[in-house]
N, C-alpha and C positions, 0 to 999 in steps of 0.2 A: 587204456591204461589210464587209472586215477592219479593226480597229482596230491601229493601229500607232503603238506608243510615239514621242513625239517627241522627237529627240535632236538638237541645231543641229549635232555634229560629224561626222553620216553623209554619205557621199558622196551617198546620194539627197537628201537635201533640199538640200545646196549646188548640186548640177548644174544646177537650173533658172536659178539667180541668176550663173553664170559659164559661158563660152563654151569649155567644155573639150570636145573631141574624141570623148575616151574615158578611162575611168576611169584610165588610167597618165597619162595628163599633168595630172592635179589634185595639187599639192601635197601634200606630207604633213602633217597636224598633229600636232604632239608638245607634251605638257607635260611636265617635270620641276619635282618639289619643291625640288632643289639641298642636299638632304641625302643623306649617304651614312653606315653606321655598320655597321662590320664589323669581324672578327677576323683578324690575320695574326699568326702563330706563338704568342707569347704575350703580345699586347698587343691592347687594345680601341683601333680607329680611326675619327673621326668627321671627315668633311669636309662642309663647306658653302659652297657659294657667296656671295660675299662682291663682287661684280664693283664697281670702281671706289671702295672704299672700302680707306681706309690701316689698317696695324696698329695705328695709336694712337687709332681710333676703333673700334676693335672689345671689346667687353665679355664677357669668358667668366666663367661662375660654375659652380661644381658643388658641389651641396648635396642630401642625401639620399639618392643614387642619380642625380638629375636634373642633365643638362649644359643649360645655357643659352647661347647665342651670340647676342649682338644689337649692334647699330651704326647709326648714322644718318649722313649727312653732305648737309650743304644746301650750293650755293654762297653766299658772300658777297657783300653788296652790293658791294664795293670790288672785287672780281674783274669783278662785270658792269659797272661803270664803265668799266673799263681796256677794255672792248671796244667797237668801232663796233657797234651792234645791227641784225642784217639779219631776224631772226627768232627770238624770244624766248617760251622755255618754261622754268617754275622748274625746276632740276634737285635733285630729291632722291634720295636713295638711301638705303633701311633697310633691315632685317631683323631678325627675331626668330626665331629656331630653338632649339625645345626639344624634347630626346629624353631617353630613360630607356637607360641602357647595359644591354648583355646581361646583362652579368656584376658581380661585385663587383671593382673595382678597388684597387690601391693609391694612394691620394692623392698621397703625396709624389711619386710618379713622373708625374704631369700632367704635358705640355708642350704648346705651342701656337705655331703660328705661320702666317703668312700669305705665299703661295705663287703668284704668277699669279692673284690673284683668289678663292683657296679658302684659307678657315682650317682648319687641320689641327691635331685634337686629338688625343694618344694617352696611354696610360697602360697601364702592365703590370697583367695579370690577377693579382687576389689569390692566393696559395697555396691560402686557404681554398676560391676558386671554382675551380681547376683538377681536371679529372677525377683520380680516382685508382684505381689499378690494384688489385682484390680478388682474393687469392689463394683459390681453389678448394679447400679440403680433403677429402682423401678418409678413409674410416672404417677 
């Protein structure tokens, strides 16, 4: 008998528990971290998913090359009392992203905005971190 490593997300493990006719009918399982860091032209850009969190509840810090984006929002008691409760589940949305940037940046150019549930932080790459062309000399 072969030993198979347990993986709860494999299709072969899930199949006995659900009545799917064939593998194509099974739903796709996807996971996302919610953080993108990339370079575009002469800028470093960081995008972080913050669904349902307003811009004033987002806290962004940059120190020693580390960018931290965090925030939390909770439904207040007054908001709950204004509604007729049919089903209640406490609403809490929070996030805490920490990442190092791929290159040195000019800190004075750091900008942040919230757009459609995504925080976008951008900054220009520092001159010292940009690639330099080195001329080749001949004898």
